[in-house]
C-alpha positions as CSV (number, residue, x, y, z in Angstrom):
1,M,102.6,26.4,82.1
2,G,100.6,29.6,81.1
3,F,99.1,30.9,78.1
4,K,99.7,34.7,76.3
5,V,97.6,37.7,77.1
6,K,97.1,40.8,75.4
7,V,97.6,43.7,77.9
8,K,98.0,47.5,78.0
9,L,100.4,49.2,79.9
10,R,100.6,52.8,81.0
11,N,102.6,55.3,83.0
12,I,100.4,56.0,86.0
13,H,101.3,59.7,85.8
14,F,101.1,60.4,82.2
15,P,98.6,57.9,80.9
16,E,99.0,58.8,77.1
17,L,101.9,56.9,77.4
18,E,100.8,53.4,76.2
19,L,102.2,50.4,75.2
20,A,100.5,47.1,74.0
21,A,102.4,43.8,74.8
22,E,101.5,40.0,75.1
23,L,102.5,38.5,78.2
24,L,102.4,35.0,79.6
25,A,99.9,34.6,82.2
26,D,101.8,32.6,85.3
27,T,100.2,32.0,88.5
28,G,103.7,30.8,89.7
29,A,105.1,34.2,89.3
30,I,104.1,37.1,92.1
31,Y,104.7,40.2,90.1
32,T,104.3,40.9,86.6
33,V,107.7,41.2,84.7
34,L,108.6,43.3,81.6
35,R,111.6,44.2,79.6
36,R,113.4,47.4,81.2
37,E,113.4,49.0,77.9
38,K,109.8,48.8,77.7
39,L,108.9,50.2,81.2
40,E,111.8,53.0,80.4
41,R,109.8,53.7,77.3
42,L,106.6,54.4,79.4
43,R,109.1,56.8,81.6
44,I,108.1,54.4,84.5
45,E,110.8,55.0,87.1
46,P,112.2,52.3,89.9
47,R,110.7,52.9,93.0
48,G,112.7,50.1,94.9
49,K,114.4,46.9,94.3
50,R,113.2,43.0,95.3
51,R,115.3,39.9,95.6
52,F,114.2,36.9,93.3
53,K,115.3,33.2,93.3
54,T,115.7,31.9,89.9
55,A,114.6,28.2,89.1
56,D,118.5,27.3,89.3
57,G,118.6,28.8,92.9
58,R,120.2,31.7,92.4
59,I,119.4,35.1,94.0
60,S,118.9,38.1,91.5
61,E,117.9,41.7,92.1
62,R,115.5,43.6,90.3
63,D,114.2,47.3,89.9
64,I,110.4,47.4,90.9
65,G,107.8,50.5,89.6
66,V,104.2,50.7,89.0
67,S,102.1,50.9,86.3
68,E,98.8,51.0,85.1
69,I,98.0,47.4,83.7
70,E,94.5,46.9,81.5
71,V,93.3,43.5,80.4
72,G,90.0,43.0,78.7
73,G,88.8,46.3,80.0
74,Q,89.8,45.9,83.6
75,R,92.3,48.5,84.9
76,T,94.5,48.3,88.0
77,Y,97.8,50.0,88.9
78,S,100.2,47.2,89.8
79,T,103.7,46.4,90.9
80,V,106.2,45.7,87.7
81,V,109.7,44.3,87.7
82,F,112.2,45.8,85.3
83,G,112.9,42.7,83.8
84,E,116.4,41.8,81.8
85,E,116.8,40.0,78.7
86,S,117.2,36.5,80.2
87,D,113.9,37.1,82.1
88,A,110.4,35.9,80.9
89,E,107.8,38.6,80.4
90,V,105.0,37.6,82.5
91,L,101.3,38.6,84.1
92,G,102.1,37.8,87.6
93,L,99.2,36.5,90.3
94,T,99.4,39.9,91.7
95,T,98.2,41.8,89.1
96,L,95.5,38.9,88.2
97,E,94.3,39.2,91.3
98,E,94.1,43.1,91.4
99,L,92.1,42.7,87.9
100,G,89.6,40.3,89.5
101,L,90.9,37.6,87.2
102,Q,91.9,34.1,87.4
103,V,93.5,31.5,85.1
104,D,91.2,28.5,84.1
105,P,93.6,25.7,83.8
106,V,91.2,23.6,82.0
107,S,89.8,26.2,79.3
108,G,93.4,28.2,79.0
109,E,91.6,31.7,79.4
110,L,91.4,34.2,82.0
111,K,88.1,34.3,84.2
112,P,86.4,36.3,86.8
113,L,87.6,35.8,90.3
114,E,84.9,35.1,92.9
115,L,85.7,38.2,95.3
116,L,84.8,37.7,98.9
117,L,84.0,40.6,101.3
118,L,84.1,40.0,104.9
119,R,81.1,41.0,106.7
120,F,80.3,41.9,110.6
């Protein structure tokens, strides 16, 4: 199970639109998920849809968009899912990797990810 992480979210076109949140760091989730009303408050617009399988095997479709996400001073633009009331708000693996962070399961904290560079 994950742990809560303080994040700041911003509209990439209007960075003055900012929202603080606590999300569950979840390496089992590919994308970051936030409640639709929070993303709409930031004026983030859907750019497409993705299909997701729920724990009970059902398929659900959700809108996706892009937000600036900041954790511990590190910032990235990342895909965000427009979550519904029944969806957990999570900081997903894609965003964590884009931030250069990983979950340390022993300490229950985020730590820098060892980034690899292919050289010829």
